[in-house]
C-alpha positions, 0 to 999 in steps of 0.5 A: 521280805528280801530273801531269794534262794542261793541258786536265784542269785547266782544265776542273776548274778552271772546273768548278761544282758545284750551287749552288756547293756545297763539291766532293767533300764538302769533301775538296779541289777538282777540280784537286787531285782530277784529278790521278792521285795515288800507287798503292796500292802506293806508299801501303802502302810509305810507311805502313810507313815510317811505322809502322816509326818509330812503333813504335820510337819507342814502344819506346823511350818504354817501354824508357827510361821506368824508368831516367829520373829526371826525373819529368816525363820519366817523364810524358812518355814514358808519353803520347808511347809511347801516342800512338805506340802509337794510331797504329800500330794505325791504320797496321795497320790501314788497311795492312790494307784495301790489299789487302795480306795478309800485312801485312809489318808485322814487316819493317824497311823499310830498315837505315838507320832500323834503325840510327837507331833503335838509336843513340837507343834506347841514347844515353847522356844523356837529353839526346842521346836528347831531341835525337835524338828531339825534333830529328831524328826527329820532324820526319823523320816530320812531313815524311814525314807531309806528303809522304804527304798532299800527294801520295795522291789526296785521294779515292780514298786519304782514309782514309789522308789523314785517319790522317796528318791526326790523327797530324800533330795530336799529333805536333806535340803532342809536338813542342812538348813537345820543343822545351820539354823541350830548352829547359829541361833541355839545356845548350849544353855538352850539345848540344855533348857530343851533336852526333857522336851527332846526326850519326850519326843524320843520316847515317843518315836520309840513307842511308835516302833520308828516312824514307819512303824518297822521298829520294836515299839516299846508300847509305852506312851510318854507323858505329854510335856507341851501338849497338855492344852490344844494348840492356840494359833498366834495369829499377831505377827512377831518381828526381829530387831531389824523391824523396828518401826513396824507400825510405821505406815510413812511412806506411800511405795504405790504413789511413787511407783506411778508418780510418771515424774519421778526417776525410774530408779527411785521406783526401783528402790520403791519396789525393792520395798514393796518386795520385802514388804511382802513379809507380811503375806506368808503371815496372813496366809499361815493364818488362812491355812491354818484355820481353815478345816476339811479342804481338799489337799489341793487347797492346802498345797496351792495356798502353800505354794503361793505363801512361799512365792510371797516369801522369794518375793520378800526376799527379792526385795533383800537381795535388790536393797543388798545389790544397790549398797542400801542397808535396809535394816538400818534404814527401810521401815518395814512394817506388818500392819497389813498382817495384824490388820487382816489376821485380828479383825477379819475371818480366813474367808475375808482375808482371802478375799481380800488378797484376791481382791488386790491380786485383781488389781495388779493383773491389769496393765498398770499393775505387774507389767508397769513394775516390769516395764519400769524395772526394764526402763530404768536399766536394772537388770536385777530388777527387771528380773525380779519383776519378770518373774513376780508378775508369772507368780502374780498370774499363778496366784490369780488362778489359785484364787479362782480355784479356791475362792472365786468358785464359792462365789456366786460370781467373779464379779462378787468375789472381787466387790466382797474382797473389796468391801472386807478390805474396806472393813479393816481399820488401820490405827494410824493415829492411835498408833501414833499417840500410843508411841508405837511410831511416828511414821517417819518419812524414811525415804529421803536417806535410802535415797540418798544413801542409794544415790551416794553408792551408786554414783547417782546425782539425787533428784530434788523431787525424789527427795521431797517425796513425802506420801504416806498411807494415812488416807490412802489403801496400799492397793492400786484401786484409786492409784491407778485410775488417777494414774 
């Protein structure tokens, strides 16, 4: 593939550019460029293999996110799904440039690759999932990318090499996170228990001749171990022990935020709570993405970007509490009632409708702009930064909603009205959850506010300490609150 006549290589080694300028726009040397490299057909074939694995990894991260209890892993799965979605889009575009209509990107390159990814998707434990993704498949994908980059022509196929270069940067970041996560979470006993499952994955890659089909294929598919039955998506959100009261709806952050008589520093704390509470948006959006089939890739890419933005917002809330000295796992009761209600009571389209309806309530002056203005007035520069970018993200999300939800509705007005109706259908079991002992809807706010004041030299205000409004009869959106503000 890369052979070149010895005479050509000698001449290329002696060839000089004008005054020693870097050759070939800096892409490489002439000794490398006189080697033929792979054909368009071979480059496309390998791109389709990379594409398939990244697309399946995207689905895997999304499909396992909601039921994954560890908060940090929810955030990492959100990020890594976003990276996979972006690189899938880039690979699809590159294949489309290379004489390839119809693209055939939905075809499975090899049944052993399908088996391998199926096995990880249905891994019985998070430990086995982490080992399968970060110690088996992603390293194999990295090696395949490097082979492609090394073997395709540095000049003729420069657009492909560029895509691979950027993919490798982020693949290395993912692998670095995965190594550290495994060191933190996977015990020797858990690794031993997962070893048979990981062996199936390696056997599958051997059967496929590696991810890109360039190896010597064993030709023998291993027996399925985890994926004997079709995958069942679990849409009920799970949380780790730092979320001990996930049904708690005892503190209405929106009412506090829009009360003009209450102090701005308290409102900043409430916004940090609202941001951290956005953990439930990725949990809900993951259900839309997993249960909605047959859309153009742009749909999955855009909604995954929004999902990742919402995860970023949750981490902004976490950082905000850390910056103010508030011990949120002990003091704040972050619930999952929104994602639980939508995921278990509505269809994917209805969930998207509710999401769009709530986003529209954030667009007027009383929405995200108000949150930013409060942050600026508070004199807290970190809060102002977070709300500035949170506001920008929501504008993007409104556009995503118009592109992929409103476009399928009779009108923009009906899109909003339908979202309102769907939201009204969701039953929050305030009394039943309390009766069942799942929560007492504790008003945790006074302790949080006092801790903040003590650690930041602020004199507590009596009216802020006395705040005791819950979500018992008020929805967690701005429809009624801002109308009366």
